[in-house]
ROKOL-891699 format. One record per residue (C-alpha): residue number from 1; residue in one letter; z negated, x negated, y. Coordinates in Angstrom, 2 decimals, decimal comma, always signed. Example, Ala and Ser with C-alpha at 12.3 -4.5 7.8 and 13.67 -1.06 7.14 Angstrom:
// ROKOL-891699
+-----+-----+---------+---------+---------+
|   n | res |      pz |      px |      py |
+-----+-----+---------+---------+---------+
|   1 |   a |   -7,80 |  -12,30 |   -4,50 |
|   2 |   s |   -7,14 |  -13,67 |   -1,06 |
+-----+-----+---------+---------+---------+
//
This chain:
// ROKOL-891699
+-----+-----+---------+---------+---------+
|   n | res |      pz |      px |      py |
+-----+-----+---------+---------+---------+
|   1 |   m |  +98,73 | +135,28 |  +70,56 |
|   2 |   r | +102,25 | +135,49 |  +71,95 |
|   3 |   l | +104,78 | +137,18 |  +69,70 |
|   4 |   f | +108,53 | +136,88 |  +70,22 |
|   5 |   s | +107,77 | +136,49 |  +73,91 |
|   6 |   v | +109,46 | +133,86 |  +76,04 |
|   7 |   a | +108,85 | +132,73 |  +79,57 |
|   8 |   g | +111,26 | +133,00 |  +82,47 |
|   9 |   g | +113,75 | +130,24 |  +81,64 |
|  10 |   l | +116,65 | +132,75 |  +81,54 |
|  11 |   p | +117,05 | +136,11 |  +83,28 |
|  12 |   a | +116,27 | +139,08 |  +81,05 |
|  13 |   k | +118,30 | +142,26 |  +80,99 |
|  14 |   r | +117,09 | +145,17 |  +83,08 |
|  15 |   k | +117,44 | +148,67 |  +81,73 |
|  16 |   k | +120,77 | +149,14 |  +83,53 |
|  17 |   d | +122,11 | +145,96 |  +81,88 |
|  18 |   i | +121,52 | +147,27 |  +78,35 |
|  19 |   p | +124,49 | +149,15 |  +76,84 |
|  20 |   e | +123,95 | +152,89 |  +76,68 |
|  21 |   d | +124,23 | +152,98 |  +72,88 |
|  22 |   v | +121,60 | +150,24 |  +72,56 |
|  23 |   r | +119,26 | +152,10 |  +74,96 |
|  24 |   r | +119,71 | +155,15 |  +72,76 |
|  25 |   g | +118,68 | +153,11 |  +69,71 |
|  26 |   i | +115,55 | +151,84 |  +71,46 |
|  27 |   e | +114,61 | +155,34 |  +72,60 |
|  28 |   a | +114,93 | +156,61 |  +69,02 |
|  29 |   m | +112,10 | +154,20 |  +68,11 |
|  30 |   r | +109,89 | +155,03 |  +71,10 |
|  31 |   r | +106,90 | +157,38 |  +70,89 |
|  32 |   i | +104,78 | +156,34 |  +73,86 |
|  33 |   e | +102,21 | +159,10 |  +73,42 |
|  34 |   q | +101,56 | +157,78 |  +69,89 |
|  35 |   g | +101,27 | +154,16 |  +71,03 |
|  36 |   i | +104,80 | +153,11 |  +69,98 |
|  37 |   n | +106,56 | +151,45 |  +72,91 |
|  38 |   p | +109,03 | +148,80 |  +71,65 |
|  39 |   s | +110,33 | +145,97 |  +73,82 |
|  40 |   l | +113,69 | +144,23 |  +73,53 |
|  41 |   v | +113,30 | +140,65 |  +72,31 |
|  42 |   g | +115,51 | +137,88 |  +70,92 |
|  43 |   t | +119,00 | +136,89 |  +72,08 |
|  44 |   a | +119,92 | +140,47 |  +73,01 |
|  45 |   k | +117,21 | +140,32 |  +75,68 |
|  46 |   h | +119,09 | +137,84 |  +77,87 |
|  47 |   k | +121,82 | +138,62 |  +80,37 |
|  48 |   q | +125,35 | +137,48 |  +79,42 |
|  49 |   a | +124,31 | +136,62 |  +75,84 |
|  50 |   f | +126,41 | +137,84 |  +72,94 |
|  51 |   f | +124,23 | +139,25 |  +70,18 |
|  52 |   g | +124,80 | +139,95 |  +66,52 |
|  53 |   d | +121,80 | +142,17 |  +66,03 |
|  54 |   i | +119,00 | +143,67 |  +68,10 |
|  55 |   d | +115,30 | +142,93 |  +67,69 |
|  56 |   l | +112,48 | +145,06 |  +69,08 |
|  57 |   l | +108,77 | +144,36 |  +69,04 |
|  58 |   t | +106,11 | +147,07 |  +69,00 |
|  59 |   k | +102,45 | +146,11 |  +69,35 |
|  60 |   f | +100,16 | +148,78 |  +67,91 |
|  61 |   d |  +96,40 | +148,99 |  +68,26 |
|  62 |   g |  +95,08 | +152,27 |  +66,94 |
|  63 |   d |  +94,52 | +154,60 |  +64,00 |
|  64 |   l |  +96,71 | +153,87 |  +60,96 |
|  65 |   n |  +96,96 | +157,56 |  +60,06 |
|  66 |   k |  +98,46 | +158,18 |  +63,47 |
|  67 |   l | +100,85 | +155,25 |  +63,02 |
|  68 |   a | +101,92 | +156,53 |  +59,60 |
|  69 |   n | +102,72 | +159,97 |  +61,03 |
|  70 |   t | +104,64 | +158,40 |  +63,91 |
|  71 |   i | +106,74 | +156,20 |  +61,63 |
|  72 |   q | +107,52 | +159,20 |  +59,44 |
|  73 |   n | +108,57 | +161,23 |  +62,50 |
|  74 |   v | +110,78 | +158,42 |  +63,78 |
|  75 |   v | +112,54 | +158,09 |  +60,42 |
|  76 |   r | +112,80 | +161,84 |  +59,92 |
|  77 |   k | +114,35 | +162,35 |  +63,38 |
|  78 |   l | +116,80 | +159,44 |  +63,40 |
|  79 |   p | +120,08 | +160,59 |  +65,00 |
|  80 |   p | +122,63 | +161,62 |  +62,36 |
|  81 |   d | +124,99 | +158,78 |  +63,29 |
|  82 |   f | +122,24 | +156,18 |  +62,70 |
|  83 |   y | +122,12 | +154,59 |  +59,24 |
|  84 |   f | +118,70 | +153,92 |  +57,71 |
|  85 |   s | +119,01 | +150,45 |  +56,19 |
|  86 |   d | +115,51 | +149,45 |  +55,06 |
|  87 |   m | +111,83 | +149,55 |  +55,86 |
|  88 |   k | +109,09 | +147,12 |  +54,94 |
|  89 |   i | +105,50 | +148,34 |  +54,75 |
|  90 |   g | +102,73 | +146,60 |  +52,83 |
|  91 |   g | +102,79 | +143,87 |  +50,26 |
|  92 |   t | +102,20 | +140,35 |  +51,52 |
|  93 |   k | +103,67 | +138,20 |  +54,31 |
|  94 |   a | +105,73 | +136,29 |  +51,75 |
|  95 |   r | +106,81 | +139,36 |  +49,82 |
|  96 |   g | +106,96 | +142,62 |  +51,71 |
|  97 |   r | +107,36 | +145,99 |  +50,03 |
|  98 |   h | +110,65 | +147,81 |  +50,61 |
|  99 |   w | +110,73 | +151,56 |  +51,27 |
| 100 |   t | +113,66 | +153,98 |  +51,16 |
| 101 |   k | +114,10 | +156,68 |  +53,77 |
| 102 |   r | +112,94 | +159,30 |  +51,29 |
| 103 |   q | +109,81 | +157,32 |  +50,43 |
| 104 |   v | +108,87 | +156,84 |  +54,09 |
| 105 |   i | +109,19 | +160,55 |  +54,83 |
| 106 |   a | +107,22 | +161,43 |  +51,67 |
| 107 |   g | +104,57 | +158,84 |  +52,55 |
| 108 |   k | +104,58 | +157,45 |  +49,02 |
| 109 |   n | +106,12 | +154,42 |  +47,31 |
| 110 |   g | +105,24 | +154,68 |  +43,66 |
| 111 |   k | +101,45 | +154,97 |  +43,64 |
| 112 |   l | +101,09 | +153,32 |  +47,05 |
| 113 |   g | +100,46 | +155,62 |  +50,01 |
| 114 |   i | +101,86 | +154,78 |  +53,41 |
| 115 |   v |  +98,47 | +154,49 |  +55,15 |
| 116 |   k |  +97,18 | +152,12 |  +52,46 |
| 117 |   a | +100,39 | +150,08 |  +52,76 |
| 118 |   l |  +99,98 | +149,82 |  +56,54 |
| 119 |   s |  +96,51 | +148,37 |  +56,02 |
| 120 |   q |  +97,87 | +145,44 |  +53,98 |
| 121 |   p |  +98,41 | +142,08 |  +55,77 |
| 122 |   a | +102,20 | +142,12 |  +55,69 |
| 123 |   v | +105,14 | +142,37 |  +58,07 |
| 124 |   t | +105,98 | +145,96 |  +59,03 |
| 125 |   k | +109,53 | +146,59 |  +60,21 |
| 126 |   l | +112,18 | +149,28 |  +60,31 |
| 127 |   d | +115,88 | +148,39 |  +60,05 |
| 128 |   v | +118,53 | +150,86 |  +61,17 |
| 129 |   i | +122,23 | +150,39 |  +61,89 |
| 130 |   i | +123,46 | +151,98 |  +65,09 |
| 131 |   p | +126,99 | +152,61 |  +66,44 |
| 132 |   v | +127,96 | +150,78 |  +69,65 |
| 133 |   k | +131,15 | +151,57 |  +71,56 |
| 134 |   t | +133,49 | +148,61 |  +72,21 |
| 135 |   k | +137,11 | +148,20 |  +73,35 |
| 136 |   f | +137,97 | +147,56 |  +69,69 |
| 137 |   g | +136,38 | +150,80 |  +68,48 |
| 138 |   q | +132,99 | +151,59 |  +67,01 |
| 139 |   r | +130,88 | +148,57 |  +66,16 |
| 140 |   f | +127,84 | +148,91 |  +63,90 |
| 141 |   v | +124,84 | +146,75 |  +64,82 |
| 142 |   e | +121,55 | +146,25 |  +62,97 |
| 143 |   l | +118,51 | +147,17 |  +65,06 |
| 144 |   t | +115,10 | +146,03 |  +63,80 |
| 145 |   n | +111,76 | +147,31 |  +65,12 |
| 146 |   f | +108,95 | +144,90 |  +64,21 |
| 147 |   i | +105,58 | +146,67 |  +64,34 |
| 148 |   f | +102,69 | +144,26 |  +64,84 |
| 149 |   i |  +99,40 | +146,00 |  +63,99 |
| 150 |   k |  +96,48 | +144,33 |  +65,70 |
| 151 |   g |  +93,94 | +142,98 |  +63,23 |
| 152 |   v |  +96,08 | +143,91 |  +60,22 |
| 153 |   s |  +99,60 | +142,49 |  +60,29 |
| 154 |   a | +100,33 | +139,07 |  +58,90 |
| 155 |   p | +100,50 | +136,57 |  +61,76 |
| 156 |   f | +103,98 | +135,31 |  +62,52 |
| 157 |   g | +102,67 | +131,76 |  +62,37 |
| 158 |   d | +103,12 | +128,92 |  +64,81 |
| 159 |   f | +106,35 | +129,73 |  +66,66 |
| 160 |   l | +107,40 | +126,15 |  +67,42 |
| 161 |   e | +106,69 | +125,10 |  +63,84 |
| 162 |   e | +108,82 | +127,96 |  +62,52 |
| 163 |   m | +111,66 | +127,03 |  +64,89 |
| 164 |   l | +111,54 | +123,39 |  +63,72 |
| 165 |   k | +111,82 | +124,51 |  +60,10 |
| 166 |   d | +114,81 | +126,68 |  +60,99 |
| 167 |   i | +116,48 | +123,84 |  +62,90 |
| 168 |   e | +116,17 | +121,56 |  +59,88 |
| 169 |   k | +117,41 | +124,29 |  +57,51 |
| 170 |   y | +120,47 | +125,21 |  +59,57 |
| 171 |   a | +121,28 | +121,59 |  +60,36 |
| 172 |   k | +121,53 | +120,90 |  +56,62 |
| 173 |   k | +123,88 | +123,90 |  +56,29 |
| 174 |   n | +125,92 | +122,67 |  +59,27 |
| 175 |   q | +125,41 | +125,97 |  +61,11 |
| 176 |   r | +125,49 | +124,52 |  +64,61 |
| 177 |   l | +125,21 | +127,71 |  +66,62 |
| 178 |   k | +122,02 | +128,70 |  +64,80 |
| 179 |   v | +120,59 | +125,23 |  +65,45 |
| 180 |   i | +121,33 | +125,63 |  +69,17 |
| 181 |   k | +119,73 | +129,09 |  +69,26 |
| 182 |   r | +116,53 | +127,78 |  +67,64 |
| 183 |   k | +116,38 | +124,81 |  +70,00 |
| 184 |   l | +116,83 | +127,17 |  +72,94 |
| 185 |   s | +114,10 | +129,49 |  +71,66 |
| 186 |   s | +111,73 | +126,53 |  +71,37 |
| 187 |   l | +112,38 | +125,43 |  +74,96 |
| 188 |   l | +112,08 | +128,98 |  +76,29 |
| 189 |   w | +108,76 | +129,33 |  +74,50 |
| 190 |   t | +107,21 | +126,33 |  +76,31 |
| 191 |   d | +109,38 | +126,84 |  +79,44 |
| 192 |   k | +108,58 | +123,50 |  +81,04 |
| 193 |   k | +110,09 | +122,65 |  +84,42 |
| 194 |   r | +111,65 | +119,46 |  +83,08 |
| 195 |   d | +113,54 | +121,45 |  +80,41 |
| 196 |   q | +115,31 | +123,93 |  +82,70 |
| 197 |   l | +118,62 | +122,04 |  +82,81 |
| 198 |   k | +118,55 | +121,66 |  +79,04 |
| 199 |   i | +117,86 | +125,40 |  +78,68 |
| 200 |   k | +120,89 | +126,23 |  +80,82 |
| 201 |   r | +123,07 | +123,79 |  +78,88 |
| 202 |   l | +122,04 | +125,21 |  +75,49 |
| 203 |   f | +122,66 | +128,75 |  +76,74 |
| 204 |   e | +126,30 | +128,01 |  +77,67 |
| 205 |   p | +127,74 | +128,31 |  +74,12 |
| 206 |   i | +125,62 | +131,40 |  +73,42 |
| 207 |   k | +127,23 | +133,26 |  +76,31 |
| 208 |   g | +130,65 | +131,71 |  +75,56 |
| 209 |   r | +133,16 | +131,91 |  +72,73 |
| 210 |   p | +130,85 | +130,37 |  +70,08 |
| 211 |   g | +128,31 | +133,12 |  +70,80 |
| 212 |   y | +131,01 | +135,77 |  +70,59 |
| 213 |   l | +132,27 | +134,48 |  +67,25 |
| 214 |   g | +128,66 | +134,29 |  +66,06 |
| 215 |   s | +128,25 | +137,98 |  +66,86 |
| 216 |   l | +131,32 | +138,74 |  +64,74 |
| 217 |   l | +129,79 | +136,78 |  +61,86 |
| 218 |   a | +126,71 | +139,00 |  +62,14 |
| 219 |   d | +128,97 | +142,07 |  +62,16 |
| 220 |   m | +130,48 | +140,90 |  +58,88 |
| 221 |   e | +127,02 | +140,74 |  +57,36 |
| 222 |   t | +126,35 | +144,27 |  +58,65 |
| 223 |   a | +129,49 | +145,41 |  +56,82 |
| 224 |   r | +127,76 | +144,29 |  +53,61 |
| 225 |   l | +124,64 | +146,25 |  +54,53 |
| 226 |   l | +126,80 | +149,38 |  +54,73 |
| 227 |   v | +127,83 | +149,09 |  +51,07 |
| 228 |   k | +126,26 | +152,48 |  +50,26 |
| 229 |   n | +128,14 | +154,23 |  +53,08 |
| 230 |   k | +131,82 | +153,51 |  +52,55 |
| 231 |   a | +132,90 | +155,58 |  +55,59 |
| 232 |   l | +130,81 | +153,49 |  +58,01 |
| 233 |   q | +131,75 | +150,28 |  +56,21 |
| 234 |   k | +135,43 | +151,13 |  +56,67 |
| 235 |   k | +134,87 | +151,69 |  +60,41 |
| 236 |   q | +133,12 | +148,33 |  +60,69 |
| 237 |   l | +136,00 | +146,57 |  +58,93 |
| 238 |   t | +138,50 | +148,33 |  +61,22 |
| 239 |   y | +136,55 | +147,15 |  +64,28 |
| 240 |   l | +136,45 | +143,58 |  +62,92 |
| 241 |   s | +140,19 | +143,65 |  +62,16 |
| 242 |   r | +140,99 | +144,68 |  +65,73 |
| 243 |   a | +138,55 | +142,19 |  +67,26 |
| 244 |   l | +139,92 | +139,29 |  +65,22 |
| 245 |   g | +143,56 | +140,40 |  +65,22 |
| 246 |   t | +143,85 | +140,12 |  +61,44 |
| 247 |   p | +143,07 | +142,51 |  +58,55 |
| 248 |   i | +139,46 | +142,18 |  +57,41 |
| 249 |   t | +138,53 | +143,66 |  +54,03 |
| 250 |   m | +135,55 | +143,29 |  +51,74 |
| 251 |   r | +137,74 | +141,13 |  +49,51 |
| 252 |   n | +138,57 | +138,58 |  +52,20 |
| 253 |   l | +135,28 | +138,86 |  +54,09 |
| 254 |   k | +133,79 | +135,64 |  +52,68 |
| 255 |   a | +136,92 | +133,62 |  +53,47 |
| 256 |   n | +136,90 | +134,91 |  +57,05 |
| 257 |   e | +133,21 | +134,09 |  +57,41 |
| 258 |   r | +133,95 | +130,51 |  +56,42 |
| 259 |   r | +136,87 | +130,38 |  +58,83 |
| 260 |   l | +134,73 | +131,62 |  +61,72 |
| 261 |   g | +131,99 | +129,17 |  +60,79 |
| 262 |   r | +134,46 | +126,28 |  +60,96 |
| 263 |   e | +135,84 | +127,48 |  +64,30 |
| 264 |   i | +132,34 | +127,80 |  +65,79 |
| 265 |   n | +131,44 | +124,28 |  +64,63 |
| 266 |   s | +134,67 | +122,87 |  +66,08 |
| 267 |   l | +133,79 | +124,38 |  +69,47 |
| 268 |   l | +130,32 | +122,84 |  +69,36 |
| 269 |   k | +131,22 | +119,22 |  +68,67 |
+-----+-----+---------+---------+---------+
//
């Protein structure tokens, strides 16, 4: 089964194309000797594409005790300027179980042990927020490492079916950029020769101003995720203020999100 993998419709970034700070985030997740070797997936994978967050995929096929120890080591040794946001281990596909940093390191969430949780058919993922240097100052980006455990993890489902559901959902919300991204993902998944011109056409706004503004919208959401770290949240708001040329605060964040949403839609008519 293919997971988050697309064919060659668009050129993917090589290692040298990935910003140094992002490479550092990926390396913080990597433990090759323990079977943890994440790959860059999603929009951030493609050359020239603006991205609001970063998705990694790790495929694991091995002993769950070893995986538990590796996850604990990764979390324990996160660089001090990385912010642990959340981790999901166990539960069900529909309702995953959230773990704090302290719980992951301790290997216990209430009465549930980490190895037992890893054996449950759920989605396993680690969310951290990493600093990325920009001309407007430090930007904080969410990096997610999805860990797919062979024979255990909940299947991601039929990819094209999931994309169709998303297209319908975002069309109803009039979120045009997200509709375009899902349509593009669907075409990249099948990667038919007859669709190559359509793929290139759909990619244009993603690498243009709509994609850039979409990345700023994602950065605003990240500012909310930093609610428990006011110092980092303040830096994110400062970066957004410089990037947009207007003061951005938590009080006016929602109004600015709506404004950006309207501007993106106007560019995509």
